C-alpha positions as CSV (number, residue, x, y, z in Angstrom):
1,M,7.6,-11.1,9.5
2,K,11.4,-10.8,9.0
3,L,10.9,-10.6,5.3
4,L,8.4,-7.8,5.6
5,S,10.8,-5.8,7.8
6,K,13.6,-6.3,5.3
7,L,11.4,-5.2,2.4
8,T,10.3,-2.1,4.3
9,A,14.0,-1.3,5.1
10,V,15.0,-1.7,1.5
11,A,12.2,0.6,0.3
12,L,13.2,3.2,2.9
13,V,16.9,3.1,2.0
14,A,16.1,3.3,-1.7
15,G,13.8,6.2,-1.1
16,A,16.5,8.0,1.0
17,L,19.0,7.5,-1.8
18,F,16.6,9.0,-4.4
19,F,15.7,11.8,-2.0
20,S,19.3,12.8,-1.4
21,N,20.0,13.0,-5.1
22,T,16.9,14.4,-6.8
23,V,14.5,16.3,-4.6
24,K,11.9,18.3,-6.6
25,A,8.5,19.8,-5.8
26,Q,5.5,17.5,-6.2
27,T,3.3,18.2,-9.1
28,T,1.5,16.0,-11.6
29,P,3.2,17.2,-14.8
30,A,2.9,15.2,-18.0
31,N,5.9,13.0,-18.9
32,A,7.4,13.1,-15.5
33,F,8.1,10.4,-12.9
34,R,7.5,10.8,-9.1
35,L,8.2,8.5,-6.2
36,G,6.2,8.4,-3.1
37,L,7.2,6.6,0.1
38,G,4.3,6.0,2.4
39,I,3.4,4.6,5.8
40,E,0.0,2.9,6.0
41,T,-2.3,1.8,8.7
42,G,-5.7,0.2,8.5
43,V,-8.6,-1.8,10.0
44,P,-9.0,-5.4,8.8
45,T,-12.2,-6.4,7.0
46,G,-13.9,-9.7,6.2
47,S,-12.3,-12.8,7.6
48,A,-9.2,-10.9,8.6
49,R,-11.0,-9.0,11.4
50,L,-11.6,-12.4,13.2
51,G,-7.9,-12.9,13.9
52,S,-6.3,-9.5,13.7
53,T,-6.8,-6.0,15.2
54,F,-5.1,-3.6,12.8
55,T,-2.6,-3.4,10.0
56,L,0.6,-1.4,9.6
57,G,2.8,-1.3,6.5
58,G,4.8,0.7,4.1
59,T,4.7,1.2,0.3
60,A,6.7,2.8,-2.5
61,R,4.7,4.2,-5.4
62,L,6.2,5.1,-8.7
63,Q,3.9,7.5,-10.6
64,Y,4.2,8.6,-14.3
65,G,2.2,11.7,-15.4
66,V,0.4,10.9,-18.6
67,S,-1.2,14.4,-18.5
68,N,-1.4,17.1,-15.9
69,N,-4.5,15.4,-14.3
70,F,-3.9,11.7,-15.0
71,A,-1.0,9.5,-13.8
72,L,-0.2,5.8,-14.1
73,T,1.0,4.1,-10.9
74,Y,3.1,1.1,-9.8
75,T,3.0,0.3,-6.1
76,M,4.7,-2.4,-4.0
77,G,5.3,-2.8,-0.3
78,G,4.0,-4.8,2.6
79,Y,1.2,-4.8,5.2
80,H,1.4,-6.6,8.6
81,F,-1.8,-7.8,10.2
82,F,-1.4,-7.7,14.0
83,P,-3.0,-10.8,15.6
84,K,-5.7,-10.9,18.3
85,K,-5.7,-13.3,21.2
86,D,-7.9,-16.4,20.8
87,P,-10.7,-16.0,23.4
88,V,-10.7,-19.7,24.1
89,T,-7.0,-20.5,24.6
90,G,-5.7,-17.0,25.4
91,K,-2.9,-17.5,22.9
92,R,-2.4,-15.1,19.9
93,Y,-3.5,-16.2,16.5
94,G,-0.7,-16.6,13.9
95,S,0.9,-13.5,12.5
96,Y,0.8,-12.8,8.8
97,G,1.3,-10.2,6.1
98,E,0.5,-9.3,2.5
99,I,3.1,-8.2,0.0
100,P,1.2,-6.3,-2.8
101,I,2.5,-5.6,-6.3
102,K,-0.1,-3.4,-8.1
103,A,-0.5,-1.2,-11.2
104,G,-3.1,1.5,-11.4
105,F,-4.0,5.1,-12.0
106,K,-4.6,8.5,-10.3
107,E,-7.1,11.0,-11.8
108,F,-7.1,14.5,-10.3
109,F,-10.7,15.8,-10.7
110,V,-10.1,19.1,-8.8
111,P,-6.7,20.6,-7.9
112,G,-5.1,18.4,-5.3
113,V,-8.0,15.8,-5.0
114,Y,-7.9,12.5,-6.8
115,V,-9.5,9.1,-7.3
116,A,-7.3,6.1,-7.7
117,G,-7.7,2.5,-8.7
118,E,-5.1,-0.3,-8.5
119,A,-5.1,-4.0,-9.4
120,G,-2.4,-6.6,-8.9
121,I,-1.3,-9.6,-6.9
122,A,-0.6,-10.0,-3.2
123,F,1.7,-12.6,-1.8
124,E,0.7,-13.9,1.7
125,K,3.5,-14.4,4.2
126,L,2.7,-16.6,7.2
127,E,4.8,-17.5,10.2
128,Q,5.3,-20.9,8.8
129,G,6.2,-19.8,5.3
130,W,4.4,-18.5,2.2
131,G,0.7,-18.7,1.9
132,P,-1.5,-18.4,-1.3
133,H,-1.2,-15.4,-3.6
134,R,-4.4,-13.4,-4.1
135,L,-6.0,-10.9,-6.5
136,D,-5.6,-7.4,-5.0
137,L,-8.1,-4.7,-6.0
138,S,-7.8,-1.3,-4.4
139,P,-10.0,1.8,-5.1
140,G,-9.1,5.0,-3.2
141,L,-9.6,8.8,-2.7
142,G,-6.9,11.1,-1.8
143,Y,-5.4,14.6,-1.5
144,A,-1.9,15.5,-2.7
145,N,0.1,18.8,-2.5
146,K,3.7,19.6,-3.5
147,S,5.2,17.1,-1.1
148,W,2.6,15.1,0.7
149,D,0.0,12.6,-0.4
150,L,-2.8,11.5,2.0
151,S,-5.3,8.9,0.8
152,V,-8.0,6.5,2.1
153,R,-8.7,3.3,0.3
154,Y,-10.2,-0.1,0.5
155,E,-7.9,-3.0,-0.2
156,N,-9.5,-6.3,-1.2
157,F,-7.5,-9.6,-1.2
158,S,-9.5,-12.5,-2.8
159,G,-8.5,-16.0,-3.4
160,A,-9.7,-18.9,-5.6
161,N,-11.5,-20.7,-2.8
162,Q,-13.9,-17.8,-1.8
163,D,-11.3,-16.7,0.8
164,H,-11.9,-12.9,0.8
165,F,-10.6,-10.3,3.2
166,G,-9.1,-6.9,3.2
167,L,-8.5,-3.6,5.0
168,V,-9.7,0.0,5.0
169,G,-6.5,1.9,5.0
170,L,-5.0,5.4,5.5
171,R,-1.8,6.2,3.6
172,L,0.5,9.2,4.3
173,A,3.4,9.5,1.8
174,Y,6.2,11.9,1.0
175,G,6.6,12.3,-2.7
176,F,9.2,13.8,-5.0
177,G,10.1,14.0,-8.6
178,L,12.8,11.8,-10.2
């Protein structure tokens, strides 16, 4: 997962550069951009739980406030699925990851609490190279204050040949205005 590590490092460095230049309080004002840098962990679902124990990743989310309660989002990052040991051979299953690129929305229905939905594409990275790309659908529920964003979501990766799996994830992000 060298590529996943590099992508995470690039996202963190870009976030640090933005942070050092334009720190502002988090709100959801209309006509304003925000950037959130998050760390994520989760439990694999579907066929992914057969060969992996948990997931860990990082994402960067750009958010644009359409109104004070509604925002459009663009998220990209990476998730690593940590492999289990094969009970028959005692060797670990192959390591893999997903690199999602998604667009979506956040709707604040009470102050600080929101529902979110995202759709996009996820590129699978295997030890041997690139795997198939998949449709990525992700509904979620979260809480955001002036600086922090905590959310729970279900991430579904589905392929053309009925190959479906996903994760139930928890995301903690630090956000700031641009």
